[in-house]
C-alpha positions as CSV (number, residue, x, y, z in Angstrom):
1,M,-1.9,31.5,15.8
2,A,-5.4,32.8,16.1
3,I,-6.7,29.9,13.9
4,E,-4.8,27.0,15.1
5,D,-5.7,27.7,18.7
6,E,-9.3,28.1,17.8
7,K,-8.5,24.9,15.7
8,H,-7.5,22.7,18.8
9,A,-10.3,24.4,20.8
10,T,-12.9,23.2,18.7
11,A,-11.4,19.8,18.1
12,T,-13.7,17.0,19.7
13,E,-11.1,15.3,21.6
14,K,-7.4,15.3,22.5
15,A,-5.7,13.0,20.0
16,P,-4.4,9.6,22.4
17,D,-0.8,9.1,23.3
18,S,-0.2,5.9,21.8
19,P,-2.3,3.9,18.7
20,S,-3.3,1.4,20.8
21,E,-5.4,3.9,22.5
22,G,-7.7,4.7,19.7
23,H,-6.3,5.6,16.6
24,S,-7.6,4.7,13.3
25,I,-6.6,1.6,11.6
26,E,-5.3,2.9,8.7
27,E,-3.9,5.9,10.5
28,A,-2.5,4.3,13.5
29,G,0.3,6.2,15.5
30,A,1.2,9.6,16.8
31,H,3.8,10.4,13.9
32,T,2.1,8.9,10.6
33,P,4.1,11.3,8.1
34,L,1.8,13.3,6.1
35,E,3.7,12.0,2.7
36,G,3.7,8.5,1.4
37,A,6.8,6.9,-0.4
38,S,8.2,8.9,-3.3
39,W,6.9,6.9,-5.9
40,M,3.1,7.7,-4.7
41,Y,3.8,11.0,-6.0
42,K,5.4,10.7,-9.6
43,S,3.3,11.3,-12.8
44,I,4.0,8.9,-15.5
45,K,3.9,10.2,-19.3
46,L,2.3,8.0,-21.9
47,G,3.0,9.6,-25.1
48,P,0.9,12.9,-25.3
49,F,-0.9,11.9,-21.8
50,T,-0.1,12.3,-18.3
51,V,-1.6,10.0,-15.7
52,P,-1.8,11.4,-12.2
53,W,0.4,10.6,-9.3
54,F,-0.8,7.5,-7.4
55,A,-2.0,9.8,-4.0
56,S,-3.7,12.5,-6.4
57,P,-7.6,12.8,-6.2
58,P,-8.1,11.7,-9.5
59,T,-6.1,8.3,-9.3
60,Q,-7.9,7.5,-5.8
61,L,-11.3,8.2,-7.1
62,A,-10.6,6.2,-10.1
63,F,-10.2,3.2,-7.8
64,V,-13.1,4.1,-5.8
65,A,-15.1,4.4,-9.4
66,F,-13.9,0.8,-10.4
67,V,-14.6,-0.9,-7.1
68,C,-18.2,0.4,-7.6
69,F,-18.0,-0.6,-11.1
70,L,-17.4,-4.0,-10.4
71,C,-19.6,-4.4,-7.1
72,P,-22.8,-2.3,-7.0
73,G,-22.7,-1.6,-10.5
74,M,-22.9,-5.6,-11.3
75,Y,-25.5,-5.7,-8.5
76,N,-27.7,-2.9,-10.2
77,A,-27.3,-4.8,-13.5
78,V,-28.8,-8.1,-11.7
79,N,-31.5,-6.0,-9.6
80,G,-32.2,-3.8,-12.9
81,L,-33.8,-6.9,-14.5
82,G,-36.8,-7.1,-12.1
83,A,-36.8,-9.8,-8.9
84,G,-33.2,-10.1,-9.1
85,G,-33.3,-11.9,-12.6
86,Q,-35.8,-14.6,-11.1
87,L,-39.7,-14.9,-12.6
88,K,-41.3,-14.1,-9.0
89,A,-40.6,-11.0,-7.1
90,D,-41.8,-11.9,-3.7
91,D,-38.6,-13.6,-2.0
92,V,-36.0,-11.2,-3.7
93,D,-38.3,-8.3,-2.9
94,N,-38.4,-9.3,0.9
95,A,-34.3,-9.9,1.1
96,T,-34.2,-6.5,-1.0
97,V,-35.9,-4.9,2.3
98,A,-33.8,-6.5,4.6
99,T,-30.9,-5.0,2.4
100,Y,-32.4,-1.5,2.9
101,A,-33.8,-1.9,6.4
102,T,-30.1,-2.9,7.5
103,F,-28.5,-0.2,5.4
104,A,-31.0,2.5,6.7
105,G,-29.7,1.6,10.0
106,V,-25.9,1.2,9.4
107,G,-25.6,4.0,6.8
108,F,-26.6,6.6,9.1
109,F,-23.9,6.0,11.2
110,S,-21.3,4.6,8.8
111,G,-19.8,8.0,8.9
112,S,-18.3,7.5,11.9
113,I,-17.4,3.9,11.1
114,A,-15.6,4.9,8.2
115,N,-13.5,8.1,10.1
116,R,-12.8,5.6,12.4
117,I,-11.4,2.5,10.8
118,G,-10.2,3.9,7.4
119,L,-11.4,4.5,4.2
120,K,-9.9,1.6,2.2
121,L,-11.4,-0.9,5.1
122,T,-14.6,0.3,4.9
123,L,-14.6,0.3,0.9
124,S,-13.3,-3.5,0.9
125,F,-15.2,-4.8,3.5
126,G,-18.2,-3.1,1.7
127,G,-18.0,-4.8,-1.6
128,F,-17.7,-8.5,0.0
129,G,-21.4,-7.8,0.7
130,Y,-22.0,-7.8,-2.9
131,F,-20.4,-11.1,-3.7
132,L,-22.3,-12.7,-1.0
133,Y,-25.9,-11.5,-2.1
134,I,-25.5,-12.9,-5.7
135,A,-24.1,-16.2,-4.8
136,S,-27.3,-16.2,-2.5
137,I,-29.6,-15.5,-5.6
138,L,-27.4,-18.6,-7.4
139,S,-27.9,-20.5,-4.7
140,Y,-31.9,-19.8,-4.3
141,N,-31.8,-20.6,-8.3
142,H,-31.1,-24.3,-7.0
143,N,-32.7,-24.8,-3.9
144,G,-35.1,-22.2,-3.1
145,N,-32.9,-21.2,0.3
146,V,-35.0,-18.0,1.2
147,G,-33.4,-17.7,4.7
148,F,-29.5,-17.6,3.0
149,L,-30.9,-15.3,0.9
150,I,-32.6,-12.8,3.3
151,F,-29.3,-13.1,5.3
152,A,-27.5,-12.0,2.3
153,G,-29.6,-9.4,1.8
154,A,-29.4,-8.1,5.7
155,L,-25.5,-8.4,5.4
156,L,-25.4,-6.6,2.1
157,G,-27.3,-3.8,3.9
158,L,-24.5,-3.5,6.8
159,C,-21.8,-3.6,3.9
160,A,-23.4,-1.2,1.2
161,G,-23.6,1.6,3.9
162,L,-20.0,1.0,4.6
163,L,-18.8,1.0,1.0
164,W,-21.4,4.5,-0.2
165,T,-20.1,6.0,2.8
166,A,-16.4,5.7,1.8
167,Q,-17.3,6.3,-1.8
168,G,-19.4,9.5,-0.9
169,A,-16.4,10.9,1.4
170,I,-13.6,10.5,-1.3
171,M,-15.8,12.0,-4.1
172,M,-16.8,14.8,-2.1
173,S,-13.7,15.8,-0.3
174,Y,-11.1,14.8,-2.5
175,P,-11.8,17.0,-5.3
176,P,-11.0,21.0,-5.6
177,E,-14.1,22.8,-5.0
178,E,-14.3,24.0,-8.6
179,S,-14.2,20.5,-9.8
180,K,-16.3,18.7,-7.7
181,G,-19.1,18.3,-10.4
182,K,-16.5,17.0,-13.1
183,Y,-15.4,14.4,-10.1
184,I,-18.8,13.2,-9.5
185,S,-19.9,12.8,-13.0
186,W,-16.4,11.3,-13.8
187,F,-17.5,8.6,-10.6
188,W,-21.0,8.1,-11.8
189,M,-19.9,7.3,-15.4
190,I,-17.6,4.9,-14.5
191,F,-20.0,3.2,-12.0
192,N,-22.6,3.1,-14.3
193,L,-20.7,1.6,-17.3
194,G,-20.0,-1.3,-14.8
195,A,-23.9,-1.8,-15.1
196,V,-24.2,-1.1,-18.8
197,I,-21.3,-3.7,-19.2
198,G,-22.9,-5.9,-16.0
199,S,-26.5,-5.9,-18.4
200,L,-24.7,-7.0,-21.4
201,I,-24.2,-10.1,-19.4
202,P,-27.7,-11.2,-19.2
203,L,-28.7,-9.8,-22.5
204,G,-26.3,-11.7,-24.4
205,E,-27.1,-15.0,-22.0
206,N,-30.8,-14.3,-22.6
207,I,-31.0,-12.9,-25.9
208,H,-32.9,-16.0,-27.3
209,K,-35.0,-16.6,-23.8
210,D,-38.5,-14.5,-23.9
211,A,-39.5,-16.2,-20.7
212,G,-38.1,-17.6,-17.4
213,K,-35.2,-16.6,-14.7
214,V,-31.9,-15.9,-15.7
215,S,-29.3,-18.4,-16.2
216,D,-26.7,-19.7,-13.9
217,G,-24.1,-18.3,-16.2
218,T,-25.1,-15.0,-15.6
219,Y,-24.7,-14.9,-11.8
220,I,-21.1,-16.8,-12.0
221,A,-20.4,-14.0,-14.5
222,F,-21.1,-11.2,-12.0
223,L,-19.5,-13.4,-9.1
224,V,-15.9,-13.3,-10.4
225,L,-16.3,-9.5,-11.2
226,M,-17.6,-8.7,-7.8
227,C,-14.7,-10.6,-6.2
228,L,-12.3,-8.6,-8.1
229,G,-14.0,-5.2,-7.1
230,F,-13.5,-5.9,-3.2
231,V,-10.0,-7.0,-3.5
232,L,-9.4,-3.6,-5.5
233,A,-10.3,-1.4,-2.8
234,W,-6.8,-2.4,-1.2
235,G,-5.2,0.3,-3.9
236,L,-6.4,3.1,-1.7
237,V,-3.8,5.0,-0.1
238,D,-4.2,6.7,3.8
239,S,-6.5,9.9,3.0
240,R,-4.1,11.9,4.9
241,K,-1.4,11.0,1.7
242,V,-3.5,12.3,-0.8
243,R,-2.4,15.7,-2.4
244,R,-4.0,17.8,-4.6
245,A,-2.4,19.5,-7.5
246,D,-1.8,22.6,-5.5
247,G,0.0,20.6,-2.7
248,S,-3.3,21.0,-0.2
249,H,-4.3,18.2,1.9
250,I,-7.4,16.4,2.6
251,V,-9.3,17.8,5.8
252,V,-9.7,15.0,8.0
253,M,-9.0,13.9,11.8
254,K,-5.7,13.0,12.3
255,H,-6.3,11.0,15.3
256,P,-10.1,9.8,15.5
257,T,-11.4,7.2,18.2
258,W,-14.5,5.6,18.6
259,K,-15.9,8.4,21.1
260,S,-14.9,11.7,18.9
261,E,-16.4,10.2,15.9
262,I,-20.0,8.9,17.5
263,F,-19.8,12.3,19.0
264,G,-18.9,14.2,16.1
265,L,-21.9,12.6,13.9
266,F,-23.9,14.4,16.5
267,E,-22.2,17.7,16.7
268,V,-22.9,17.8,12.5
269,L,-26.4,17.5,13.3
270,K,-26.0,20.6,15.9
271,T,-23.7,22.9,13.7
272,D,-25.3,22.2,10.7
273,S,-29.0,21.4,11.1
274,Y,-30.1,22.9,7.9
275,I,-29.0,19.5,6.3
276,I,-32.0,18.0,7.6
277,L,-34.1,20.1,4.9
278,L,-32.0,17.9,2.4
279,F,-33.2,14.9,3.9
280,P,-36.5,14.4,2.2
281,M,-34.3,14.5,-1.3
282,F,-32.5,11.6,0.2
283,F,-35.5,9.8,1.0
284,A,-36.8,9.9,-2.1
285,S,-33.3,9.4,-4.2
286,N,-33.8,5.4,-4.2
287,W,-37.5,5.1,-3.8
288,F,-38.4,5.2,-7.6
289,Y,-36.0,2.2,-8.3
290,T,-38.5,-0.3,-7.5
291,Y,-41.5,1.5,-9.6
292,H,-38.7,1.5,-12.5
293,F,-37.4,-2.1,-12.0
294,N,-40.7,-4.0,-11.3
295,G,-43.2,-1.6,-11.7
296,I,-42.3,-1.1,-15.5
297,N,-39.4,-3.7,-16.4
298,L,-40.7,-6.7,-14.9
299,A,-44.1,-6.0,-15.2
300,K,-44.2,-5.1,-19.0
301,F,-41.5,-6.6,-20.6
302,D,-40.3,-10.2,-21.3
303,T,-36.9,-11.7,-20.4
304,R,-34.4,-10.3,-23.2
305,T,-36.3,-7.0,-23.3
306,R,-35.7,-6.6,-20.0
307,A,-32.0,-7.0,-20.2
308,L,-31.9,-4.6,-23.0
309,N,-34.0,-2.1,-21.2
310,N,-31.7,-2.4,-18.4
311,T,-28.5,-1.8,-20.5
312,L,-30.3,1.3,-21.9
313,Y,-31.3,2.9,-18.6
314,Y,-27.9,2.5,-17.0
315,L,-26.1,3.9,-20.6
316,C,-28.7,7.2,-19.9
317,Q,-27.3,7.5,-16.7
318,I,-23.9,7.8,-18.0
319,F,-24.9,10.9,-20.5
320,G,-27.0,12.3,-17.6
321,S,-24.3,12.6,-14.9
322,Y,-21.9,13.9,-17.8
323,G,-24.2,16.5,-18.6
324,F,-25.3,17.7,-15.0
325,G,-21.6,17.4,-13.7
326,Y,-19.8,19.3,-16.2
327,A,-22.9,22.2,-16.2
328,L,-22.3,22.6,-12.4
329,D,-18.7,23.3,-12.7
330,V,-19.2,25.7,-15.3
331,K,-16.6,28.6,-14.5
332,S,-18.5,31.6,-16.0
333,V,-21.3,31.3,-13.1
334,S,-21.0,31.8,-9.7
335,R,-22.0,28.6,-7.4
336,T,-24.8,30.0,-5.9
337,M,-26.2,30.6,-8.9
338,K,-25.8,27.3,-10.1
339,A,-27.3,26.2,-7.0
340,K,-30.6,28.1,-7.7
341,V,-30.9,27.1,-11.3
342,L,-30.1,23.6,-10.4
343,C,-33.0,23.4,-8.0
344,I,-35.3,25.0,-10.7
345,V,-34.2,22.6,-13.8
346,L,-34.5,19.8,-11.6
347,F,-37.9,20.7,-10.6
348,V,-39.1,21.3,-14.2
349,I,-37.8,18.0,-15.7
350,T,-39.2,16.1,-12.8
351,M,-43.0,17.5,-13.4
352,S,-42.3,17.0,-17.5
353,L,-40.9,13.6,-17.1
354,W,-43.3,12.2,-14.7
355,G,-46.1,13.9,-16.4
356,G,-45.2,11.6,-19.4
357,G,-44.8,8.5,-17.1
358,Y,-48.4,9.2,-15.9
359,A,-49.8,8.8,-19.2
360,Y,-47.9,5.4,-19.8
361,Q,-48.7,4.1,-16.3
362,K,-52.4,4.5,-16.7
363,G,-52.3,1.6,-19.4
364,Y,-51.6,-1.2,-17.2
365,T,-52.5,-2.2,-13.8
366,R,-50.8,-5.0,-11.6
367,A,-53.7,-7.4,-12.1
368,S,-53.5,-6.8,-15.9
369,T,-49.5,-7.9,-16.1
370,D,-49.8,-10.8,-14.1
371,K,-47.6,-13.4,-15.7
372,E,-49.0,-16.2,-13.7
373,K,-52.0,-15.6,-15.4
374,G,-51.0,-15.6,-18.8
375,F,-49.7,-12.0,-19.5
376,K,-47.1,-12.2,-22.2
377,G,-44.4,-9.8,-21.8
378,M,-43.8,-7.3,-24.5
379,D,-40.7,-7.8,-26.9
380,W,-38.5,-5.4,-28.5
381,E,-39.5,-6.7,-31.9
382,D,-43.7,-6.0,-30.8
383,S,-45.0,-2.8,-32.2
384,G,-45.3,-0.2,-30.0
385,Y,-42.3,-0.7,-28.0
386,V,-40.2,2.4,-29.2
387,G,-42.3,4.8,-27.1
388,P,-41.9,2.7,-23.5
389,M,-38.3,2.2,-24.3
390,F,-37.0,6.0,-24.3
391,L,-39.5,6.8,-21.5
392,Y,-37.6,4.2,-19.7
393,M,-34.0,5.7,-20.8
394,F,-35.1,9.1,-19.7
395,Y,-35.7,7.7,-16.4
396,G,-32.3,6.4,-16.1
397,A,-30.8,9.8,-17.5
398,Y,-33.1,11.3,-15.0
399,D,-31.9,8.9,-12.0
400,A,-28.3,9.8,-12.9
401,A,-29.1,13.7,-12.9
402,W,-30.9,13.4,-9.3
403,Q,-27.8,11.7,-7.8
404,T,-25.3,14.2,-9.3
405,S,-27.1,17.0,-8.2
406,V,-27.5,15.8,-4.4
407,Y,-23.6,14.6,-4.2
408,W,-22.5,18.1,-5.6
409,L,-25.3,20.2,-3.1
410,M,-23.9,18.3,-0.2
411,G,-20.1,18.8,-1.6
412,A,-20.7,22.5,-1.8
413,L,-21.5,22.9,2.1
414,T,-17.8,21.8,3.0
415,N,-14.7,20.4,1.9
416,N,-14.2,18.5,5.4
417,G,-13.5,15.0,4.6
418,R,-15.0,13.8,8.1
419,K,-18.2,16.1,7.7
420,L,-18.7,14.8,4.4
421,A,-18.2,11.0,5.3
422,N,-21.2,11.9,7.8
423,F,-23.2,13.6,5.2
424,A,-22.5,10.5,2.9
425,G,-23.7,8.3,5.9
426,F,-27.1,10.6,6.5
427,Y,-27.6,10.2,2.9
428,K,-27.2,6.7,2.5
429,G,-29.0,6.0,5.1
430,I,-32.2,8.2,4.6
431,Q,-32.1,7.1,0.7
432,S,-32.2,3.2,2.2
433,A,-35.0,3.6,4.6
434,G,-37.4,5.1,1.8
435,A,-35.7,2.2,-0.3
436,A,-37.0,-0.5,2.4
437,I,-40.5,0.7,2.6
438,T,-40.9,1.0,-0.9
439,W,-39.8,-2.5,-2.0
440,R,-41.9,-3.8,1.0
441,L,-45.0,-1.8,-0.4
442,D,-44.1,-3.5,-4.0
443,A,-43.9,-7.2,-1.9
444,L,-47.2,-6.3,-1.1
445,K,-48.4,-5.6,-4.1
446,I,-50.0,-2.2,-4.0
447,P,-51.4,-0.8,-7.2
448,Y,-48.9,0.2,-9.9
449,M,-50.3,3.4,-10.0
450,N,-50.2,4.4,-6.2
451,E,-46.0,3.3,-6.6
452,F,-46.0,6.0,-9.2
453,A,-48.0,8.6,-7.4
454,S,-45.6,8.4,-4.4
455,C,-42.5,8.6,-6.4
456,W,-43.8,11.8,-8.1
457,G,-44.9,13.3,-5.2
458,L,-41.8,12.8,-3.0
459,L,-39.6,14.2,-5.6
460,A,-41.3,16.9,-6.4
461,G,-41.6,18.0,-2.6
462,S,-38.4,17.2,-1.7
463,L,-37.0,20.1,-3.8
464,L,-39.3,22.1,-2.3
465,V,-38.5,21.5,1.1
466,A,-34.8,21.7,-0.1
467,A,-34.9,24.8,-1.5
468,P,-34.1,27.1,1.4
469,V,-30.7,25.2,1.9
470,I,-30.1,25.5,-1.8
471,F,-30.7,29.3,-2.1
472,T,-29.3,30.4,1.1
473,K,-26.4,27.8,2.5
474,V,-24.3,27.4,-0.7
475,R,-21.4,29.5,-1.0
476,D,-19.0,30.4,-3.8
477,T,-16.2,29.1,-2.0
478,V,-16.0,27.7,2.1
479,P,-13.0,29.2,4.1
480,L,-10.3,26.6,5.1
481,E,-10.7,28.1,8.4
482,D,-14.4,26.7,8.6
483,D,-13.6,23.5,7.3
484,L,-10.8,23.0,10.0
485,K,-13.3,23.6,12.7
486,F,-14.3,20.2,12.6
487,S,-10.9,18.8,12.5
488,D,-7.7,18.4,14.8
489,E,-5.7,19.5,12.1
490,T,-4.1,23.1,11.4
491,V,-3.6,25.4,8.1
492,Q,-0.1,24.6,8.1
493,E,-0.6,20.8,8.0
494,V,-3.5,20.9,5.0
495,A,-3.2,24.5,3.2
496,A,-1.7,24.6,-0.4
497,T,2.0,24.6,-0.4
498,K,2.6,26.0,-4.2
499,D,4.6,23.6,-4.8
500,L,2.8,21.5,-7.5
501,D,1.8,22.0,-10.9
502,G,-0.1,19.0,-11.4
503,T,1.9,17.7,-14.4
504,E,5.2,16.8,-13.2
505,G,4.4,15.0,-9.6
506,I,5.7,15.8,-5.9
507,G,9.4,16.1,-6.3
508,K,10.3,17.4,-2.7
509,S,10.4,15.3,0.5
510,P,8.2,15.9,3.4
511,E,10.8,17.7,5.3
512,V,11.3,20.3,2.5
513,V,7.5,20.6,2.2
514,R,7.1,21.4,5.7
515,D,9.8,23.6,5.7
516,A,7.9,25.5,2.5
517,K,4.8,25.7,5.1
518,A,6.5,26.8,7.8
């Protein structure tokens, strides 16, 4: 009773008496059951394989991963071509600035929005923005409509903030503590597989082109895939109906209101103020994309080689996320020790890889690679291509390692879905603020060496700032009582029931489960 009393005392706001008084759209109703229909909890045997039940963390993460495979994954494939597949970067750069500026503003508060309206609606609306943005580039290909392009970029920022917050909350809060690294790597591998397959589309379309814009067929193929993506988001179930293999539920707010979620955002900053020391890592995490895509790929290579580089970049992200994700779940090493080793390893890789990048960057400038003045981009058949190709591949693996590590660190600080939605919002909002700045700097045509130096300095410096949190705040496990302090749920409602083994599905009715808990 002590825990339950404390729980109710610390809840942000008392639950309203009716759905109309502020319940989540997904979770409306004071008597929303903790269990869904029985079919949601039955595993499926396919020969030697067992498919997890529908309302299980792996299945729900798969839905999120494939939404991101089809929406931001395809967006990355287009963006990775440099200038969104166009020949000149200026207008696309400005649209991208609009994207990240809006993303930064919305992203910081998107955790509150996702907690209030539910993750399904948040994810689906988020996916739509990617579809519209690619449609605007297709339009620009024909009529040069800059206004539509920049409007779609700004709307994409709003949508992306919501999508990535929902994704982050699910990926970090649904898995059990000992499996968060694997879940993050699974997501990142599927997501980047989308970018790899997406990159094969322009590679196939443009394999015989060595100059010019990407063809219309490329953009139309992306539009079809993205449409499937935001529709697929409706396969998600209410987060309160998701159950892990041990029968435990996700810690969320049963009855979120706009007031509770807005105040909850600032409550997180007050109770978990140490998160501010991770903000520089958040800020740096997308800063280098502009340099990779425009400062290297667009600047140095012809059209078909840019497409090949893009494919290799995202293929290496799959390997990078796999290696880091599984290493972070090694059971023979404590989580506190893994966090410390992670910080040191990231710093060493940062100094080594970007040190090699410095040697490459010294070989060219923005002026020497100006295609309007006759510069012909390098082709994969040219001598000297192999070295830059491997550097670009390592940059891709590094990106995945960085993103996987940041998500794992946030997931190691709490298991509370509501708090992790806010953490994800902070991450994506601050990340996007950095991206908006660096895309604008590229549009202003600052020297490539300046772009490179800012990337290297931010990445290395942010690790030093984050080190106190990594070394002192990560615990081997977070007690359930701590997670419940930021929720209106009780131990009885979310604790493991020990009635699941992860293979046979849930065979008990909600009444039986409640009796077992009591």
